[in-house]
C-alpha positions as CSV (number, residue, x, y, z in Angstrom):
1,X,-0.1,-0.1,0.0
2,X,1.1,3.2,-0.7
3,X,2.4,5.7,1.9
4,X,1.1,8.6,0.3
5,X,-2.6,8.6,1.8
6,X,-5.3,10.7,0.5
7,X,-5.8,14.2,1.7
8,X,-9.1,14.0,3.6
9,X,-11.1,16.8,0.8
10,X,-10.4,14.0,-1.6
11,X,-7.1,15.0,-3.5
12,X,-5.5,10.9,-4.7
13,X,-2.3,9.8,-4.1
14,X,-0.8,11.1,-7.6
15,X,-2.2,14.3,-7.2
16,X,-0.7,14.6,-3.3
17,X,2.5,13.2,-4.7
18,X,2.4,15.9,-7.2
19,X,1.7,18.6,-5.1
20,X,4.4,17.5,-2.7
21,X,6.8,17.7,-5.4
22,X,5.7,20.9,-6.7
23,X,6.2,22.5,-3.1
24,X,9.5,21.5,-2.6
25,X,10.2,22.9,-5.8
26,X,8.9,26.2,-4.9
27,X,11.0,25.8,-1.5
28,X,14.0,25.8,-3.9
29,X,13.3,28.3,-6.1
30,X,12.4,30.9,-3.2
31,X,15.9,30.0,-2.4
32,X,17.0,30.7,-5.9
33,X,15.4,34.3,-5.8
34,X,17.2,35.1,-2.9
35,X,20.5,34.3,-4.3
36,X,20.0,36.0,-7.9
37,X,18.5,39.2,-6.1
38,X,22.0,39.0,-4.0
39,X,24.1,38.5,-7.0
40,X,22.5,41.3,-9.2
41,X,22.0,43.7,-6.9
42,X,25.2,43.9,-4.9
43,X,23.6,43.2,-1.6
44,X,25.1,41.2,1.6
45,X,25.2,37.9,1.8
46,X,21.9,37.2,2.6
47,X,21.4,35.1,6.5
48,X,20.4,31.4,6.0
49,X,17.2,32.8,7.9
50,X,16.5,35.1,5.4
51,X,16.5,32.8,2.5
52,X,14.6,30.1,4.5
53,X,12.2,32.8,5.5
54,X,12.2,33.2,1.3
55,X,11.5,30.3,0.4
56,X,8.5,30.2,2.8
57,X,7.2,32.4,1.1
58,X,7.1,31.2,-1.8
59,X,5.6,28.0,-0.9
60,X,3.0,30.2,0.2
61,X,2.7,32.1,-2.4
62,X,2.5,28.7,-4.4
63,X,-0.4,27.3,-2.1
64,X,-2.6,30.5,-2.2
65,X,-2.1,30.2,-6.3
66,X,-3.3,26.7,-6.0
67,X,-5.9,27.2,-3.8
68,X,-7.5,30.7,-4.8
69,X,-5.7,31.7,-8.3
70,X,-7.4,35.3,-7.9
71,X,-6.2,35.9,-4.5
72,X,-2.3,35.3,-5.8
73,X,-2.7,38.1,-8.7
74,X,-3.8,40.5,-6.3
75,X,-0.9,40.1,-4.3
76,X,1.2,40.8,-7.5
77,X,-1.0,43.6,-8.5
78,X,-0.6,45.1,-4.9
79,X,3.5,44.6,-5.0
80,X,3.9,46.1,-8.2
81,X,4.8,49.5,-6.5
82,X,7.9,47.5,-4.7
83,X,10.4,47.5,-7.3
84,X,14.1,48.4,-5.5
85,X,15.8,45.7,-6.9
86,X,14.9,42.7,-9.9
87,X,13.8,40.5,-10.1
88,X,11.0,42.1,-8.1
89,X,8.4,40.7,-5.0
90,X,6.0,41.0,-7.9
91,X,7.7,39.3,-10.3
92,X,8.1,35.9,-8.1
93,X,4.3,36.3,-6.9
94,X,2.9,36.9,-10.9
95,X,5.2,34.3,-11.7
96,X,4.3,31.6,-9.2
97,X,0.8,32.9,-11.0
98,X,1.0,32.4,-14.1
99,X,2.6,29.2,-14.1
100,X,-0.1,27.4,-11.8
101,X,-2.8,28.9,-14.3
102,X,-0.6,27.4,-16.8
103,X,0.2,24.0,-15.6
104,X,-3.6,23.8,-13.9
105,X,-4.7,24.6,-17.8
106,X,-7.1,27.7,-16.0
107,X,-6.3,30.0,-18.4
108,X,-6.2,29.4,-22.5
109,X,-3.6,32.1,-24.4
110,X,-5.6,32.5,-27.4
111,X,-6.7,36.2,-27.0
112,X,-3.9,38.6,-28.0
113,X,-4.7,40.3,-31.1
114,X,-2.3,38.6,-33.7
115,X,-0.2,41.4,-34.6
116,X,0.5,42.0,-30.8
117,X,1.6,38.7,-30.7
118,X,4.1,38.8,-34.0
119,X,5.5,41.7,-32.8
120,X,6.3,40.6,-29.3
121,X,7.8,37.6,-30.5
122,X,9.9,39.0,-33.2
123,X,11.4,41.6,-30.9
124,X,12.2,38.2,-28.5
125,X,14.0,36.9,-31.9
126,X,15.8,39.7,-32.2
127,X,16.6,40.3,-28.6
128,X,18.2,36.8,-28.8
129,X,20.0,37.4,-32.0
130,X,21.7,40.9,-30.6
131,X,23.2,38.8,-27.8
132,X,26.0,37.5,-30.5
133,X,27.4,41.2,-29.9
134,X,27.3,41.6,-26.0
135,X,30.5,41.9,-23.9
136,X,28.8,41.0,-20.9
137,X,26.6,37.7,-21.7
138,X,25.6,37.0,-18.0
139,X,24.1,40.6,-17.6
140,X,22.5,40.0,-21.1
141,X,21.2,36.7,-20.1
142,X,19.4,38.3,-17.5
143,X,18.1,41.5,-18.4
144,X,16.6,39.2,-21.4
145,X,15.4,37.2,-18.7
146,X,13.3,40.3,-17.4
147,X,12.2,41.3,-20.9
148,X,10.6,38.3,-21.6
149,X,9.1,37.5,-18.5
150,X,7.2,40.9,-18.9
151,X,6.0,40.3,-22.2
152,X,4.5,36.9,-21.2
153,X,3.0,38.2,-17.9
154,X,1.2,40.9,-20.4
155,X,0.1,38.0,-22.8
156,X,-1.0,36.2,-19.6
157,X,-2.9,39.1,-18.2
158,X,-4.9,39.8,-22.2
159,X,-6.1,36.0,-21.4
160,X,-6.8,36.4,-17.9
161,X,-8.4,39.6,-17.3
162,X,-12.0,37.8,-19.2
163,X,-14.6,39.4,-16.8
164,X,-15.7,42.3,-14.9
165,X,-14.4,40.9,-11.7
166,X,-11.0,40.3,-12.6
167,X,-10.9,43.6,-14.3
168,X,-11.6,45.1,-11.2
169,X,-9.5,43.0,-9.0
170,X,-6.6,44.3,-11.3
171,X,-7.5,48.0,-11.3
172,X,-8.6,48.2,-7.5
173,X,-5.3,46.4,-6.1
174,X,-3.1,48.8,-8.3
175,X,-4.5,51.5,-7.5
176,X,-4.9,50.8,-3.3
177,X,-1.4,49.4,-3.7
178,X,-0.1,52.8,-5.2
179,X,-2.0,54.6,-2.1
180,X,-0.5,52.5,0.8
181,X,2.9,53.3,-0.7
182,X,2.4,57.0,-1.3
183,X,0.7,57.4,1.9
184,X,4.0,56.7,4.4
185,X,6.3,58.2,1.3
186,X,4.2,61.5,1.8
187,X,4.4,61.2,5.4
188,X,8.4,60.6,5.3
189,X,9.2,63.4,2.9
190,X,7.6,66.0,5.3
191,X,7.3,64.5,8.5
192,X,9.6,62.1,9.1
193,X,8.8,58.5,10.1
194,X,11.1,55.6,10.3
195,X,12.6,54.4,7.4
196,X,12.4,58.2,5.9
197,X,15.5,57.6,3.6
198,X,14.4,54.5,2.5
199,X,11.2,56.2,1.1
200,X,13.0,59.5,0.0
201,X,15.6,60.7,-2.6
202,X,18.2,62.2,-0.2
203,X,15.1,63.4,1.8
204,X,14.2,65.5,-0.9
205,X,12.3,63.8,-3.4
206,X,9.3,60.9,-3.3
207,X,10.8,57.7,-4.5
208,X,8.4,55.6,-2.6
209,X,9.5,51.9,-3.1
210,X,11.3,52.1,-6.0
211,X,14.7,52.9,-6.4
212,X,14.4,56.0,-8.9
213,X,11.5,58.9,-8.0
214,X,11.5,58.9,-12.1
215,X,9.6,55.6,-11.9
216,X,7.8,56.2,-9.1
217,X,6.1,59.0,-10.3
218,X,5.0,57.4,-13.6
219,X,3.8,54.7,-11.7
220,X,1.1,56.6,-9.9
221,X,-0.3,58.5,-13.2
222,X,-2.3,55.2,-14.7
223,X,-3.6,54.9,-11.1
224,X,-4.7,58.5,-11.0
225,X,-6.3,58.7,-14.6
226,X,-8.7,55.6,-13.6
227,X,-9.6,57.1,-10.8
228,X,-10.3,60.5,-12.4
229,X,-12.8,58.3,-14.6
230,X,-14.7,57.1,-11.3
231,X,-15.3,60.5,-10.4
232,X,-17.2,61.2,-13.5
233,X,-18.3,57.8,-13.6
234,X,-18.1,55.7,-10.5
235,X,-17.8,51.6,-10.8
236,X,-14.5,50.4,-11.0
237,X,-12.4,50.8,-8.2
238,X,-15.0,52.8,-5.6
239,X,-18.3,53.9,-5.8
240,X,-18.2,57.1,-3.8
241,X,-16.8,60.2,-6.1
242,X,-16.0,61.8,-3.0
243,X,-13.3,58.7,-2.2
244,X,-11.9,58.4,-5.6
245,X,-11.1,62.4,-5.5
246,X,-9.6,62.1,-2.5
247,X,-7.1,59.0,-3.2
248,X,-6.7,60.7,-7.1
249,X,-5.6,64.0,-5.2
250,X,-3.2,62.1,-2.8
251,X,-1.0,60.4,-6.0
252,X,-1.2,63.3,-7.6
253,X,0.7,64.8,-4.7
254,X,2.8,61.5,-5.0
255,X,3.9,62.9,-8.9
256,X,4.2,66.1,-7.8
257,X,7.0,65.4,-4.8
258,X,8.9,62.7,-7.0
259,X,10.2,66.3,-8.9
260,X,10.3,63.8,-12.0
261,X,10.0,66.4,-15.0
262,X,8.9,63.2,-17.7
263,X,6.9,62.3,-14.9
264,X,4.9,65.5,-14.9
265,X,4.5,65.5,-18.7
266,X,3.3,61.7,-18.1
267,X,0.5,62.9,-16.1
268,X,-0.4,66.2,-17.9
269,X,-0.6,64.5,-21.4
270,X,-2.7,61.7,-20.1
271,X,-5.3,64.8,-18.5
272,X,-5.2,66.5,-21.7
273,X,-6.0,63.2,-23.7
274,X,-8.7,61.9,-21.4
275,X,-10.0,65.5,-21.5
276,X,-10.0,65.6,-25.3
277,X,-11.8,61.9,-25.4
278,X,-14.4,62.7,-23.1
279,X,-15.1,66.4,-25.2
280,X,-15.6,64.9,-28.5
281,X,-17.7,61.9,-27.1
282,X,-21.5,62.4,-27.9
283,X,-23.2,64.3,-25.2
284,X,-19.8,64.2,-23.4
285,X,-20.0,67.8,-22.7
286,X,-21.3,67.5,-19.0
287,X,-18.9,64.9,-18.0
288,X,-15.7,67.0,-20.0
289,X,-16.7,70.1,-17.7
290,X,-16.9,67.8,-14.6
291,X,-13.7,66.2,-15.3
292,X,-11.8,69.9,-15.9
293,X,-13.6,71.5,-12.8
294,X,-12.2,68.2,-11.0
295,X,-8.8,69.1,-12.6
296,X,-9.2,72.7,-11.7
297,X,-9.6,71.6,-8.0
298,X,-6.5,68.8,-8.2
299,X,-4.2,71.2,-9.6
300,X,-5.4,74.4,-6.9
301,X,-5.1,71.8,-3.8
302,X,-1.6,70.3,-5.3
303,X,-0.2,74.4,-5.7
304,X,-1.8,75.2,-2.0
305,X,0.7,71.6,-0.7
306,X,3.4,73.2,-2.4
307,X,3.5,76.4,-1.0
308,X,2.2,75.6,2.4
309,X,5.4,72.9,2.6
310,X,7.5,75.1,1.0
311,X,8.4,73.5,-1.4
312,X,7.7,75.9,-4.6
313,X,11.5,77.4,-4.9
314,X,12.5,73.3,-5.3
315,X,9.7,73.0,-7.3
316,X,10.8,75.7,-10.1
317,X,14.3,74.5,-9.6
318,X,13.7,70.6,-10.9
319,X,11.7,72.3,-13.8
320,X,14.7,74.3,-15.0
321,X,17.5,72.3,-17.4
322,X,20.6,70.8,-15.2
323,X,24.1,70.4,-16.2
324,X,23.5,65.9,-16.2
325,X,20.5,66.7,-18.9
326,X,23.8,67.6,-21.4
327,X,25.1,64.1,-20.4
328,X,21.9,62.7,-20.9
329,X,21.3,63.9,-24.2
330,X,24.9,63.1,-25.0
331,X,24.3,59.1,-23.9
332,X,21.7,59.4,-26.4
333,X,23.6,60.6,-29.0
334,X,26.1,58.1,-28.4
335,X,23.4,55.3,-28.5
336,X,22.8,56.5,-32.4
337,X,26.8,56.2,-33.2
338,X,26.4,52.8,-31.8
339,X,23.5,51.4,-33.7
340,X,25.5,52.6,-36.6
341,X,28.5,50.5,-35.9
342,X,26.0,47.7,-34.5
343,X,23.3,47.0,-37.5
344,X,22.1,44.2,-35.0
345,X,22.6,45.7,-31.4
346,X,24.9,45.1,-28.8
347,X,22.4,42.9,-26.6
348,X,20.3,43.4,-24.2
349,X,21.2,45.1,-21.2
350,X,24.7,46.2,-22.8
351,X,25.0,49.9,-22.7
352,X,25.9,50.7,-19.7
353,X,29.2,49.0,-20.9
354,X,29.6,51.5,-23.7
355,X,28.3,54.6,-22.1
356,X,28.8,55.9,-18.7
357,X,25.4,57.5,-18.7
358,X,22.2,55.4,-18.7
359,X,19.8,56.2,-22.1
360,X,17.1,57.6,-20.4
361,X,14.8,56.7,-23.5
362,X,13.0,53.5,-24.1
363,X,13.8,53.8,-28.5
364,X,17.5,54.8,-27.8
365,X,18.0,51.5,-25.6
366,X,16.5,49.4,-28.2
367,X,17.8,51.1,-31.1
368,X,21.7,50.8,-29.4
369,X,20.5,46.9,-28.2
370,X,18.9,45.1,-30.8
371,X,19.9,47.4,-33.5
372,X,17.5,49.0,-36.5
373,X,15.4,46.2,-36.8
374,X,14.4,46.0,-32.9
375,X,14.2,49.3,-32.4
376,X,11.4,49.4,-35.3
377,X,9.6,46.7,-33.8
378,X,9.3,47.9,-30.4
379,X,8.0,51.4,-31.9
380,X,6.0,49.3,-34.0
381,X,4.5,47.4,-31.1
382,X,3.9,50.4,-29.2
383,X,2.3,52.1,-31.8
384,X,0.0,49.1,-32.3
385,X,-1.0,49.3,-28.7
386,X,-1.8,53.0,-29.0
387,X,-3.7,52.3,-32.2
388,X,-5.5,50.0,-30.6
389,X,-6.2,52.0,-27.4
390,X,-7.4,55.1,-29.9
391,X,-9.9,52.4,-31.3
392,X,-11.3,51.4,-28.4
393,X,-12.1,54.9,-26.6
394,X,-13.6,56.1,-29.9
395,X,-15.7,52.9,-29.6
396,X,-16.3,52.9,-25.7
397,X,-14.9,49.7,-25.6
398,X,-14.0,49.4,-22.0
399,X,-12.1,46.5,-20.5
400,X,-15.0,45.1,-18.3
401,X,-15.8,48.0,-17.0
402,X,-12.0,49.7,-16.6
403,X,-12.5,53.4,-19.1
404,X,-11.3,53.3,-22.1
405,X,-10.3,57.2,-21.7
406,X,-8.2,56.5,-18.8
407,X,-6.3,53.5,-20.6
408,X,-5.7,55.8,-24.1
409,X,-4.6,58.5,-21.7
410,X,-1.6,56.5,-19.7
411,X,-0.6,55.1,-23.3
412,X,0.2,58.5,-24.6
413,X,1.5,59.4,-21.3
414,X,3.7,56.2,-21.3
415,X,4.9,57.0,-24.7
416,X,5.9,60.0,-24.3
417,X,7.5,59.6,-21.1
418,X,9.5,56.7,-22.6
419,X,11.3,59.2,-24.9
420,X,13.1,60.6,-21.6
421,X,13.2,57.3,-19.4
422,X,13.8,53.6,-20.3
423,X,10.5,52.1,-19.3
424,X,11.3,48.6,-21.1
425,X,11.0,47.1,-17.6
426,X,8.4,48.9,-16.2
427,X,5.6,46.6,-14.4
428,X,2.7,49.1,-14.9
429,X,3.8,49.7,-18.9
430,X,3.0,46.7,-19.7
431,X,0.4,45.7,-17.4
432,X,-1.7,49.0,-19.3
433,X,-0.4,47.9,-22.4
434,X,-2.1,44.0,-21.7
435,X,-5.4,45.4,-20.2
436,X,-6.0,47.8,-23.7
437,X,-5.2,44.6,-25.9
438,X,-8.1,42.9,-23.6
439,X,-10.2,45.8,-24.7
440,X,-9.4,45.5,-28.5
441,X,-10.5,42.1,-28.0
442,X,-13.7,42.3,-26.6
443,X,-16.8,41.9,-28.5
444,X,-19.2,43.8,-26.2
445,X,-19.1,47.5,-26.2
446,X,-20.0,49.5,-23.2
């Protein structure tokens, strides 16, 4: 007789054995995750206790994913605002959720727009080809792995979000996760709380649980736009306009006090795009006026906070050009030179080996690292997503309740931001893209 007894809820011998093996592998994966994070981010060597805790956490997430997949996805989205290092905690959680969904056949990968699937696949192939020129193969492998994971995650999310319930789960966890990070961040900036130096950049700029304020600020923008649409037509995050307005104002303060000029541009273009969509929709005059009123109130409130906090001078100083801007533009110029001498690119994550300054541009990075074909493919992928988002907005095709105006506005902001910041590994970029793709494949308009 087998020594593997049946579980009391009816799991058979073979399934129980498979679960046990999977849990052991998950524990090993957790330990490996801790070690990889240590190796890639120059951390101190993790203690045995910390490593074991990492393994236990992965096992716990695996169990949650097996029992309630939605809970694991919710946790992963809540953690999107915690990207202090790569791979990030959200990657471990969502990676497990994706693996469990695929292994248990809970999601069928068939809903991605064909043009998106083809462009994403082509970009990954061009990444592999470009690794021939890599001077640091290990860095190339790790960087490519993160890129491939994020594209795979976007494709999976496009198939996962197939109901109003899953769409609301994603939107609510994104918004509340952003708010949960922003509250202590603003407190650290103005009041001073334990760990203030961890939540701010040299005590002057909000950066949350990111390693750069230029990522933290833009991360809040899609959440703000979703909330603004809820202020006009409550249905996704909250049915109380006042709550949506307060949350939007809170997150707007996060963007302002991150002092990221590209983040400000991101938000401004997003708001203007959303206003334009609402204005030109049939019968949208009233909503556009309500939206404009909300924006003016928000601008007034944010300006008041700037003045009262004594931050207006620093705001003006940040808004000007600085000496290091010349270095950034110089790095982008060197990216063009690299592309001219390496037609197939220098390989994933290799730009920093050729320049002391990072690219600060998604488009320049792909041009230098994957060559002209790689850059053309990435730009085509971004533009195709823009076209789909615009079509969704024109047709009034929501993503199971998440407004198409907010998603189009978020994508326009991200595209502009990508000219000044390397956004390739922004988790929220691929989440927004996936939500747009979901809307594009819906048959029901609302």
